[in-house]
N, C-alpha and C positions, 0 to 999 in steps of 0.2 A: 504493499500500500504506500509506503514511504517513497518508493522509487517512482510509482505512478504520479503521486502528488508532485514530486520534484521535477519530473519531466514536463508536467503541465504548467509549471510556474511562469515561464516566459509568456504564455498565452494570456495571463491575467493582467499584464501591463500593456496599456495602450501605446500607440506610436507617440514618442515624445516630441511633438511639435511645439513650437514656441507660442502657445496659446495663453492669453490672459483673460480668464473668464470671470475673475472675481468682481469686476466693476461693470460688467456689461448691463446695459439698460435697453428699454424699448427705443430710445433715441439712437443708440448704436445700431440696432437692427434696421431702423429706418435709413440711416446713412448708408449702411451696406446695400440695401435694396436700391436706393437712388443711384449709387455709384455703379452697380452691376446690372441695372435694369432687371432685377429679380425681385418679384413680389410674392410673398407667401410661399416660398420654396419653389416657385415655377418661374422659368425665364420669361422675359417680357414678350408678350404676344403669343405665348404658349397657352395661357389660361384665357379662354374666350367665353364670357357668359353668353347664354342664349338670349338675354335681353340686351339691347343696345347694338349699334352698328359697329362700334370700334372700342378699343381700350384706350383710356387716357394715358398720356406720357407725362407724368408730373415732373417738373423741374425742382420742386421742393415739397415738403410736407407742411400742412398748416400748423403754425406754432409748434415747431418740431420739438423744442425743449420741454413742452408741456406733457409729451408722451412718456418722459422719464418717470413722472409721478402719477399720471392718469392716462394710461395707454388705451383704455376702452371707451373713451368719451365719444359722443356723437357730435359731429360738427356739420355746419352747412358748407356746401361746396364753395371754397374760397374764390374760384374764378367767377362765380355768379355774384358774390358779394362785391367784388371789384367792378364787374360789368354793370350791375344794377344799383350801385351805391347811392344814386340820387333818390331812389324810391324804397330802398331796402336797407334797414339797420338790424344787425343781429347781435345778441348778447347771450353768452353762455350761462345757463342757470345752474346746471349740475352735469353729471356725467351723461345723462340720457335726455336732457331737456334743454331747449333754447328758447329765448324770447325773441320774437320777430316783429318788427314795426314796418308796415307797408303803407306807402302813400296811395297805392291803388291795388286792386286785386292781382295776384301774381302767383306763379308756381315756384316752390322752393325745393331745390335738390340738396340732398344730404351726401356727405362724403362716405357713402356706404352702398355697396352693390345691393340691388333688390333680390330678394329670395323669399319664397313662400314661408310664412312663419313670422315675418316681421309685421308688427302692428304699430299704429300711431294714435295718439289722442291730441285733440285740438281743444285747448282750454278745459281739459278733463274729460271731453266727450270723444268717443271713437270717431276716426275720420279715415276716409279711404286713401290708400297709398297705391302707387303704381311705379313701373320702371320707365325712366325717360328714354326716348328713342335713340339718343346719341350714345350714351355710355352704359345705360342700364342701371342708373343710380336711383335710390329711393326718392320719390318725388311726391310732394303734397301740395294740393291747390289751396291757397289761403285767400280770404277776403281782405279788404282794406282794414287797417287798424293794427292794434297791438294784440299778439297772441302768444300762448305758451304751447310749444309743440314738443311732445315727448315720444321717443321711439323705444320699443322693447321687442326682443325676440322671444316668442312664446313656443316656437316649435311647429312642426307640421304634423298632420294626422299620421303619417308613416312613421315619424319619429316617436310619437306617443304610443302607437301600436307596438313598435319595437321594444319600448320600455316595458309595456305590460307583458309582452311575450317573454321577455328576459326574466322579469320577476316571477311569472308563472313557472318558467322552467326551473328557476332556483328552488321554488317551493316544491316542485315535483322531485327534484334531485334530493332535497332534504328529506322528503317523505320516504323515498326509496332507501336512502342510507339509514334512516331510523328503523324501517322495517327490517332491513338486512341485519342490523345489530341485534334485534330480538330473535331472529331465526337461528336455531342451533347450527353450528358448523362443525364439521369433522375435525379432529385434531390434526395439525400440520406439523410433522416432525421438523425440528430446526436446530441448528447448532448456534448457540449463543455464546458470546464472549463472557467470561467470568466477570462479575462486577468490578473486581479490582483492575482487570485488564481494560475493560470498557472505560473506567475512570481515567486510566493512564492515557489512553488514545484521545479521549475528549480533552484532557488537560493539555496534551501535546498540541492538538489542533488550536485550541484557544490561545495557548502560549505563543505559537508561531504566528498566529494572526495579529496578536498585539505587537510582537517584535517587528513584524513586517510593516504594520501601520505606523508605528511610533519611530522606528529606527532605520529599517532598511530602505523603505520607499522615500522618505524625505532626504536621506543622507548618502545613499549608495546607488549604484547601477547594477546590483546583483540580480541574477536571474533575468536579465534583459538582453535582447539581441543588440549588440553594439558594433559600430563601424568607427574607424578612426575619423576624427572630425574633418579631415581634408580628403578622405577617400572612402566615400560611401560604397558599401558592398555591392549594391544593386545598380550603381552608376556605370553605364557602358562606355561613354565617350567623355574624355576629359577636355575641358575648355580653359579653365583658370583665367577668366577675364575679370579684372578688377573694375568695379563701378564706383568712381570716386574713391574715397578712403572709407566707405561704409561697407560694401559688400563685395564678395567674389562669387562669380558664377563658376562653380567647381566643374559642372558638366551636365550631361543629360542622358536619358534613356529613351530610345525611340524604337517603337515596334512596327512602324509602318512607313513606307516610302512613297505611297501613292494614296490618293483619296478622291472620291467622286463628288461633284457638286451636290450640296444638300446633306452630305454625310459629315461625320465628326472625325477630326484629326486629333490625335492624342500624343502628348509628349510630357515626360517628367523632367523637371529641372531640379538641380541640387545647388542651394545657396549656403554660404558661410559668411557671417559678419566679420569685418576686419578689426572692429572694436565694438564696445557696447553702444548700441544705437540709441540716440536720444531724440529721434524725430520719426515721423510716419512716412513710410514709403510703400508703393505698390508696384508689382511687375506688370508689364504689358507685353503679351506674346502675340505676334501676328504672322499670317502667311502673306508674304508680299511678293510682288513681281520683281524681276531682276533689276529694273530701273528704280525701284523704291518709290514709285509714284502711285501705286494702288495696293490696297489690302484686300484679300479674298477670304479673310477669316480672322477673328480676334478673340483673345481671352484676357480680361482685365480683372483678376481678383482683387478684393478690397485690400488685403495685406498679403505679403509673401508668407508662404507656409501655412496660411489659413488663420493667422492671428495677428495681433499688433506687433509692429516692428520694434516699438520702444522696448528696451530691455533685453533685446537679443543678446545672449551670451556668446562671446567669440570662440568658446571652446566646444561648440556644437554646430551641426549643419541642419538645414531644414529642406525637406523635399516637398514638392507640390506638383500635382498633376494638372496639366492645362488641356482642356478639351475645346477645341475650336471648331465650330460648325461652319463649314465652307459655304459661301453664298451660292444660291441656286444658279446665278448668272455668271459664276466664275468660268473663264475661258479654259480650254484644254491645253494649258501651258505648263511650265514648271515654276515652282515658287521656292523662295527661301524662308527659313524661320527666323523672324527678327525678334530679339529680346531687348526690352528696355527696363529701367527701373526709374519710376517717376516719384517726385515729391507729392504727397497727397494734396496738400493745400495749393501750392503754386503750379503744379503740373510740370515743373522743370525736370528734365532728365538728368540722372547722374552720368558724368562723362567718363569715358575710358581714357587711358593715358595718351592716346593719339588724338583726343578731342572728339571722337565719334560719340554719338548719342545712343548707339545700339550695337549689339553683337549680332552678326549674321552667321548662323550655324552652317556648317559645311554641307550637309547633304542637301541635294535638290529634291524637292517633293513634287511628284508628278500629279497634276490634276487631270484625272482620266476623262475621256470623252472624245467624240469624233467631230466636234464642231457643228457647223451649220451647213448641211448639204444643200447644193443648188443645182439647177439643171446645167448639164454640160453642153453649152451652146457654142463654145469656142473650139473644143477638141484640139487644143494646143498643148504640146509637151516640150519640156526643157530638160535635156540631158537624160531622158528616159526615167528620171526619178520623181519629177514634179510636173503636174499638169496645171494648166490654168482653165478652170471650168467656166468661169464667167468674169466679165469686167465691165465696168460702167464709168463714164467720165462726164462731168458736168460742171458748169461755172458756179463759182461762189464768190463772195466778197474778196477781192484781192488776188484771185487766181482761180484754180480749178481743183476739184476733188476727184481722185481716181480710186474707185473701189475695186479690189482684186480678191478673187476667191481661188486660193491655191489648194490643190488636192495632192496628197502625198501617195505616190505609187509605190515607191520603195525608199529605204533610208538614204538621204542625200550623203554623198561621200565627204563633204566638207561644209564649213560655214559659208553659205552663199550670200550674195548681196543682190538687191533688186535695183534695176534702173527704169526710171520712167522719164522719158524725154518728150517735151512739148514741142511740136513741129508746126512751123508756119505753112502757108499754102505751097511755097516752093520747096518744102522738105527740110529747110534749115531748122536747127534746134534753137529755140528762143528761151528755154528754161528746162530745168531738170530737178528731179527729186530722187536722188540715189541714196542707198544706204541699207543696213540690215533689214530684213522683213520684220514686220510687227514691232518696229521701233527698237529692236534688239531685246525685247522681252522673251522671245522664244527662238534661240538660235537654231538654224536648220539642221545641225547635226543631232539635235534632240527630237526632231519630228518623227512621228511613228506612221507607218503605212495605214491608209484608210481615213486619215484625218482630212477635213476641209477647213481651211483657216482663212478668215476674212481680215483684211487690212485696208486702211484708207490712207493714201498718200496725197499730201497737199502740195501742189505745184504753185508757187507764188510768181505771178507775172502779170504785167499790164498789157502785154503783147496779145495780138489775135492769134489764137491757136486753132489749127485745122484738124489735127489728129495727134494721137500719142503713140510712141513706140515703147514697148514693155519687153523686158527680158531679165535673165539672171546671169551673173558672172561670178567667177571664183575669186579668192583673195589676191591672185596674181593678175587679175584684170581680164582673163580669158572668158568669153561668153560661152554659156552652155549651148549645145546644139539645139536649135529650136525647129519644131515641125508643126504642121497643122494639117489635119486629115491625111497624115503620114507623108506629106510633102514638105520638103525642106524650105524654110523661110529665109529670104534674103537678109544678110547681116545678122542672122540669128536673133531677130526681133520680131515681135507681133505688133502690127499696126491696129490701133483702136480708133474708131470714129468718135467724134464728140456728139453723141446722141443722147446721153443722159438716160438711156433705157435701163431701168433697175433690174437687178438679178433677182430671180424668184426661187424659192425652195422647190 
């Protein structure tokens, strides 16, 4: 028995993250929810009441500090108080009641979702409530004058029936147990410990529990899984990136290297403070494009490691799992994992020694997908690896926009570049827009067969343009062989008319 209890001891100790729970209040919970767009343990826009067309996105909570002492109070929707301040004045009477003064009849919305079971009284008399069409908030129609409105949740018939059924079930179980105790039962042979041995076992368990609670847990790390503070056992890849003189990103563990739009990408980070932290910071993890101009998924927990950063001891590390939901419209490119550490109040990032405001982790994360297929109305191929299914050119302010839909037949042999030349009536080039496809966000050596990739290239010119010449070339300037309908194209380029005809799926 002793061996079994000893083997199980590590399981009774939780993961030792730097959490400070002693002083948490309802105000802390509200601040966490506002920062993370997470209300009532669900992510923003995940919980959708059946009443109301949309969910409000609050930028602040009404009298946030009041929730520290009175978290369950009922309040009038503060946006309405500001919007209708000329005709509506509101005074809090107690937790469940408000005094409303109206210069004319008006509806009053409360900062509480409607649900069957809520009731209201107007000056002590029952009054009808309903859900407003916009958000599904409890709404009461009030006449002109001064009124006391009180809300109460009395439950639904289903909840009442459930309570009755539960009580009846308990009574039945109690009756069955009482009857069973009266009925004679055959003797069951058993081996019992002698009283002296049983007393010794009980005394040993109680004694160890006291020693564990009073001495071992507060003062030692016995019976706990431990890692060196700068080398977590479960960390796979080391980074050692210092953020200011506050934190070091020790490394990360990554179990996936690709993710589909709409799915979740997960990564575990390991932090260690360089000194005792005396301010509040929060990490920001994003999936970003190679040019760092877009983010396709983000995770912004309120504090690193799931708790307050103040008081972080430098002799331990903290691990945290970031789950980033990739946006539904994320393109099928590759992304980098960007990691920042921001000051909670100012939003300023901690800097790395080279002045950068973030660490870009090494692995490229592929966002899977085939892009947006379009009709193949050009039947043009470049170098037998890339086809141009469709193209469209049209005038815009200051120049022309050329939309190109590339289709990958096979993996391109190198990083290619696109040329788009604007040609005058006599065939002379008057402007050009050359460079890596997709603005360099997705190099061609990473393209996968079957993808259709759309890019828009802007040609800036004031000259009159008759047509465009399009093609691909290698880093040394050699153009890929171009064909259309299996026939070679002169100068290995495809000529596009200025017709503005859009490409269709």
